[in-house]
N, C-alpha and C positions, 0 to 999 in steps of 0.2 A: 626414230622417235617412237614409233609403235611398240618397238621391243621395250624401250625404257617405261613407257606408260603402263605396259602390262605387268611390269614387276611389282610384286606385292611388297609393301614395306616389312621389313623383318626386324626383330629386335637384335641390335648389334651386340655380339658377344666378344668382349675384350679378351685378349690373350692372358695367360696366367701371370705374367711378369707384373710386379707392383708398379704403380705410377709413382715417379719421384715426388717426395713431399715438398710442400712450399711452392711459391710462385716459380714458374719456369719461364726464363727470358727467350723469346723467339723474334727473329728479325722479320719484319714485314716483307711479303713477297717471296717467302722461302718456298721451296718445293717439297713435296712429300717425302722425298729422300732425305732432306735435311731436317724437316719438322718432326717426323715420326720417331727416330731414334731418341730425340729428347724426351719423349713420352714413354720410352721403353716399348715401342711398337715398330712394325715394319711399314715400309712405304705402301705395300699392298693392302694393309689393314685400312689406311687412310683412303686409298683409291676405292676400295670396296664399299666402305661406309658412305662416301659421297656419291657412289654410283646408286646405292639404295635410296639416297635423298633426291635422285633425279639430276644429279650434276655429273657431267662427263669430265673427268680429269685424267691426266697421266702422271706417272711418278716424277717426271722432270718439269711439269708445269708450275708456274708461280701460283700459289694458292692466295685467295682473297682473305682478308681479315676474318669475314664472317665464317668462312668454311673452316679455318683453324680453331676458331672459338667454339663452333659447333662440335667439332670432333673432340676437342678438349673437354667439353661439357659431357659428352657421352661416356668418356673413360674416366671421369672424375678428377680431371687435372685442372690446375689453375695456371693460365698463361698470361704473361705480360708481353704485348706486342711492342717492339721498338723499331725506330728507323735504323737503316744500315749504318753500322759504325757506333751506334749509341750504346750497344751492349759492351763493347771494348771500352768506351768512355766511362761507364758505370763501374767497370772492374778496375780501371786505371785510377779512378778517383780514390778507390780504397787504398792505393799505394801511398797516398799522402797521409801522414800522421797527424790527426787532429786531437790528439790526447791532451796537448797543451791547452786547448780551448776549455776543456772540462775542469781544469784546476782553478777553482774559485779563489783559493788563497793566493794565487799568483796574480790576480787581476789588479791592475792599478789605473788611476784615473788618467785619461788621455785628453788631449786638446780637441775642442769641438771643431767640426768642419762646416764652414759657412758658405753659402752660395748667395750672390746678390742678384736679384731679379727686378724687373720693372718695365714701364713703358719707355720707348726710345726717347732720348733727350730729357729724361727726368733726373739725370745725374749719376748713373751707375758708375761710368768710367771715371768721372771726377772723383767720386767717393773712394773707389779702389785706389786711384793714384794718391789721393791724400792720406789714406790709411798706410799705404805702402811707403810714401816718402817721409811721413812722420816717424816711421819705425826705423829709418836708415841711420846708422850710427854716424855722428859727425865726423868728418874726416875720411870717409870712404869715397874715394874718387868715382863720381858718376853714380853713387848709390848702388842700387841693384844692377849688376852688370848684364844680367841676361834674364829676360822674363820667361818663365816656363809654364805659364798658364795657371799656376797655383803658388802661393807663398804663405809664410807664417809671420805673424806679428806677436810682440810681447806687451802684455798689459798687466800690471800689478804682479809681475814675476810669472805670469801664467801665459802659455802659448795659445794663439787662435789661428787655425788654418783657413785661408780663404781660397775658393775655387773661382776663377774667372771663366765662366761658362759663356761662350759666344752665341747667345740667343737661347729661347726656350726649346727649339728643336734639338739642339745638342744635349741639353739637359734631359729631355724625354728619351732620346735614343740611347743614352747611357742606362737610364732606368730600364728601358725595353730589354736590354741586353743583361739585366739582373744586377746592375751596379748600384746598390743603395748607399752612394757615396756622401750624401749630404745629411748633417744632423740638424742644421737650422737654416731657414731661408730668411734673408733680409729683403723685404719688399720696399723698394724706393718709390715714393709717390711725391711729385712735385706739388707744393702748397699753392702755386699759381694755376696749375692745370687741373689738379684733382685726379679722380679715377678715370682712366682712359681704357679703350679696348684691350690694349696689351697688358695693362695693370690687372684686369679681370682674368685674362689668359694666365698671367703668372700665378695668380691666386689658385687657379684651377691645377696648375702644374704642382704647386707646392702641396696642395690638399691631396692630389693623387700620390705624391711621395710620402704622405702622412707624417710630415715633420712640423715642428713648431715654426710659426711665422712672427718675425719681429718687424714692425712697420717703421721705416725711417721717413719722416716727413721732411723733405728737402726743400731748398730754396726759400727758406722762411724770411730771408733778407730782401725778397723782391718786393716792390711797391704793391702789386696786386695780389700778394700772398694772403691766403685766408685758411688758417690752420683749422678752425672749427668747422668750416665748410668741408675741407678735405677729410677730417676725422669722421664727419657724418656720412660722406660718401663711402669711405671704407668700411664703416659700420653697416652700411646697407648690404655690403658683400659678405656679411656674417663675421667680420673681425671686429668685435666690440672692444674699444679701449678699456684699459684697467681704470682709468680715471672715471669711466661711466659704469663701472661695475662688471665689465667684461674680463677676459683673460688675455687679450692681446696687448703686448708691450708696444707703445708708440713713442718714438724719440723725435723731438724737433731739432732740426739741424740745418746747416748751410755748408755743403761740401766745399763750395767755392771759397767761403771765408774761414773754413776750418772750425766752425761752430758746431758743438754737439757730438763731435766724433769720439771724444773720450767717454761721453755718456753712453753712446751706442756700444762701444767695446765693453764697458762694464756691464751693461744690460745683457750682452751676449754671454759673458762669463756667468751671470746669474742663471740664465736659461740653461746653460751647460751644466751647471751644478745641480739644478732640479732634474735634469734628464738622467743624471748619474752615468755619464759616458765612461766606460772602462774597457781595458784591453789587456791581454797578457803580452808583456814585451819580450818574454823569453821564448825560446823555440824558433822554429822556422817561420819566415814571414809569408804573409799572403795579403792581397789587396787588389786594387783595380788600376787599369790603365786609363789615364785621363785623355791622353793624346799621344800620337806617335808619327814620326816622319823618317824619311831616309835623308841622311845628311852626308853630302859629298865629303869624304875624307874620314868620317867617323862611323859610318854605316847606319844601321837602324838605331834611332834614338826614341826611347819611350819615356814619357812623364808618367810616373806612377805615384799612387797614393797608398801608403802602407796602412793596412787595416789592423793586422795583428802580427805579433812577433817582431823581430828585428831583421831588417835586410842588411846583408854584409857583402863586401867585396869578395868575389870568388864563389859566391853561392850559385848552384845550378838552378836556373830559373826557368819556368814555363809560363808563357803568356799567350793564350789562345793557341794558335798553331805555330807559334815561334818559341824557340828555346835557346839557351846558351848559358855560359858562365858570366856572372856579372863582372865586367872589366873595370867599370868606374861608376861611382855614384856621385852626382853633382846636385848641391842644394840650391835653394832659390836665390841665393846671392852669387851664384857661379862658382862656389868653392868646392873642391873635391873632398869628399869625406869618406870615412871607412865604413860607417853603418848608419842606418835610419830607423827610428822607432815608430810606434803607432801614431797615425795621423800626420806623418811627415810626408810633404810632397817633394819628390826628387826626380832627376833625370838618370836613366840607366842606359849604359852602353855595354854591348856584347851579345845581344840577341841575334839569331840567325836570319829573321825576317822582321817586317814591320807588323805589329799586332794591330788590332782594331780598338778604337775607343770603347771603353766599357768592358773589354775582356778581363776576366779574373787572371791575376797572376799568383803563382804559387812557387814556393821553394821546394824542389824535389829532393829526396834522399841522396841521389847521386846522378851523374851525367847520363847513365844508361836509362834510368827511369824518365828523366826529363825528355830525352830524345824520343822514347817510345810513346810517351803521352802526346808529344807535339806531332809526331808522325801520324798517329792514330787520328787526332783531330783534323790534320790537313787531309787525310784520305776521306774522312767523313764529309768534310766541306766540299770535296770534289764530287763525291757521290750525290750529295744534295743538290749541288749545282747541275749535274747531268740530269737529274730527275726534275729540274726546274722548280725546286722547292727549297731554295736557300733561305727562306724566311726564318727568323728566330722566334717570331711571335705568331700565333694564329688568332685572328679576330673572331670574337664570338658571333654566331649568327643568331638572329632573332628567333628563328624556327628551333634552335637548339635548346631554348629555355625549358621546353617541356620535358626534355630528358632528365634534367635535374629534378623537376618536380616529381616524375615517376619514380626516381630513385630515393624519394622521401626526404630530399634536401630542401632547405630554404634557399630558393634561387634569387640571386640579385642581377637584375638587368641594367647593365651600365649604359647610360645614354649621354650623348653629346648633342645638344640642341643648338641649331643656328636659325635665326629668323630674320626677316627683312626689317622689321621694326619692333621696338621695345613691347608695344601692346600685344603683338602676335606672340612674341617670346614668353611673356607671362601667361597668356591664355593657354598656350600649348603645354607649358610646364604645370600649371595648375590642374589642367584637365587629365594629364598623365599621372600626377600625384593621387588623383581620386581613384585610379585603377588599381592601386596597391592591395594586395590580399595578404593573409597570413603567411602563405608559402611563396609569394613573389614580391620582392621589394624592387623599386626603381631607384637608382642612384644616378644623380646628374653630376658627371665628372666635369663638364663645362657647359655654360650657356652664354651665348653671345649674339650680337647683331652684326649682320653683314654676311658676305659670301663665305663659302666653305673653302678654308685655306689649307696649305700644306702642313702648317703647325697643328690644325685640327686632326689631320690624318695621323700625324705622329703621336699626338696624345691619345687618340682612339686606339691606335695599335699597342701602345704602352698599357693601357688600362682595359683592353679587350671590350671597347665600347662600340655601340652601334650609332652612327651619325644619323640624326634626324634633321632634315633641311625643310623649313617652311618658307615657301616663296623665294628660296634662294637656290642657286645651282653652283656645282663645282666646275671649274674650267678643265680643259683637256689634260694639263700637267697634274692637276689634283686628282682627277679620275685615274690617271695612269699610276700615280703613287698609291692610291687606295687599292688599286688591283694588286700592285706589287706587294703591299703590306697585308693584303687579304682583309681590308676593313670594309664593312658593309655600309653603304650610304643609301638612305631612303629619303626621297624628296617628295613633298606634298604641296598642294595648293589649296586644299579643302581640310579644315581642322577635324571634321568628323572622320575623315579617312585615316588621319593619324591615330585617332583614338580607337578607331575600329581595328586597325592592323595590330596595335600594341596589346589591345584587349584580347584579340584572337591568339596572339603570341603567348600571352600569359595563361590562356586556357589550352594551349597546344593545338589550336585549330588553324593556325595561319597557313593558307594555301594560296600563294600569289597566282593570279590568273594571267597577268600580263607582264612582259618584261619591256622596259623602256630602253631603246638602243638609239644613242646619238649618231646621226648619219653624216652631219656636216656642221662646220663652224666658220662663219665669215665675219671679219672685222670691218666696220664702217670707216672708210678713209675719207670720202668726199660726199657732199650733198648737192643735189640738183632739184630743179622743179621742171616738171613736164606737163604739158596741157593734157587735161582729161585724166591724168594719172596722179598728179600732185607731187609729193616729195619722193624722190628716187635716191637711194643710198648707192653710192659708188663703193663697192666692197672688194676686199681681198680675201679669197678662201683659204683659210689657215689649215683646215684639216677636212678629210672626208669629201663628200660630194653634196652640193646644194641642188636640189631638184625642184622644179616648178610644181607648185601645188603641195608641197611638203608641209607637215605641221611644224609651226614655228614658235619659239620662245624668244622674246626680245629682252636682252640682259643689259643692264647698266651697273657696273661695279659689282658684278656677280648677283645682282638682284633682279627678279623677274618683274618687268614693268608692263608686259603686254603678251598675250598668247593669241594666235591666229594661224594664217596661212600665207604663202608667197603668192602675190597677185601676178606680177610679171617678173621675168628673168631674162636679162639681155647680155650679150656679148657684143660690144660696140653698138651697132644699130640693129643687130639681128636678135630675134626672139629665139631662145634655145630652151632645151628641156632640162639640161643640167650643166653645171660648171664644176670642174674637179680642183682638187687641192693645188695651190700655187698660181692659179689664174685669177684675173680680175673680172668683175661683172657688175651689172646694175641691177638693183632689187627694189621692187615696190611691194608694200605689204597691204593686205586688205584692212581697210578701216583704221590705219595708224600712220600718223604724220610727224610725230614728235621724235624726229631722228637727230642724233648728234654724233660727231666724230668720236671714235673709240668704243661705240656701242658694239655689242655682240649679237649676231643673228644666229641662233642655234637651231637646226633642224633635227627632227627626231621621228622615229617610227615606234608603234606599239606592236610587239610580237607576242602572240599567245603562247603560254607555257602550259605544257600538259600537267594536269593535276596528278599528284602522287598519292 
């Protein structure tokens, strides 16, 4: 070290060879032997330069991103750092010919792609079934012989494609993988129930996808239906009806009785016309995988949605890391067809493996290209899995917002807010809105009441949002999913701390001092009364270790209702210091008696984090 410290920094003199022009793609973790030749330098040049900066490296060591960027800056080169396998992917994408996309003269109107969303039991499935059965030609035995998760209907001699998404999570995951498959969202709201939590969630998902929303007010035939009240509740969510001077189309209907369905289909065609949806039907097809499975006897079966071009039997297809020649194309009525044009949902047979939902499919120039691309992607997926970094999306961190500001960009901080009650939700939202500045904007991708759920994590991962929880907590499954998706969850119990942290983030000063670590989680199974102690909870430890004297949060349906400490901890009749996962115990809490079965006792520690 003394030798290193005694070295005087010297001006690095690059060799005479010119640096290649334009951005140079370099894999992360490359050694000096691999990195240097890309910049027309020797490995010794890199090692010498880094030694002069006080960093000891060898020619075969993996270099950090900062080390490569520093050397590139010194020699006047521009480098783009990519993950292993990503360079091949960029080069292979160039093999696909997109010249057909640029031909404006060849663009033709295509059918709109519609997704139906809404609260559970508000009539989504009934509506889909009615639309589907109304479109079945009389005489077809059994109507549609096989449901493929998407289908087309005809209205006024025009086609409309419907996607049957099983829940909002599936919808978000497909968008998280880059699949912009939906043109219009139909939001189903029951006239007797009105706006419910999942309705608000569906609105947030549709807004995040940035697509038009048509509201279908269902169940108008019910005795307690109140259409005006339902319209008011929807308008409060920012979807103002056209009848009231807004721009949201609202259709009154009863899916059960078959009322208003024709009106809904006509309105969808009007929205599609306004959106001017076009595609080039000529040339090689590309689109997205909606779902895929392994079928015994038929092999991998993928349901795909054609985006552009025409898919034909015999085409060499690549879908994610799978490839193969299209052996058969089956439409939504179970018929084998020879080709499928834009917006057509079809099943495809002939792939080498089962692709993932949301994967893009492309038709390659030939079999060799298809195999090369698929093999490269499979290798990249293996490398990412080995590095424990198989995530496709990286959640934005609150601390990163200052990087954008320094770069002179207008930064947008995406936030997903969950609170215990509506009053808290409004107070937190309004307080955060007041923190906006010219260079930093706050965007609320979703706001809701109740605990933080897996759907929230999926939406946050898709939109690169930070989750703010006020007086609510995620459970263990949700925390694990957040960690896997690299989504940041910040929980607060005092409103000024929320404002303080977001304000510091916007100023680039955020420096957390403590990290909260959940140490144990126990579920209340039975309730007892004990003299001098009062209420005692018979608990089962679901995870971690419950320790006597630990800091405690008492949760009911994911909402914090009390904070304090464990008073007594027992195993049968014995006082114990701790109880581990999988065992039962008796717990009494300091100053808290309102215990109920199903409540969660969560213990946690605060660990200090070194300031950076």
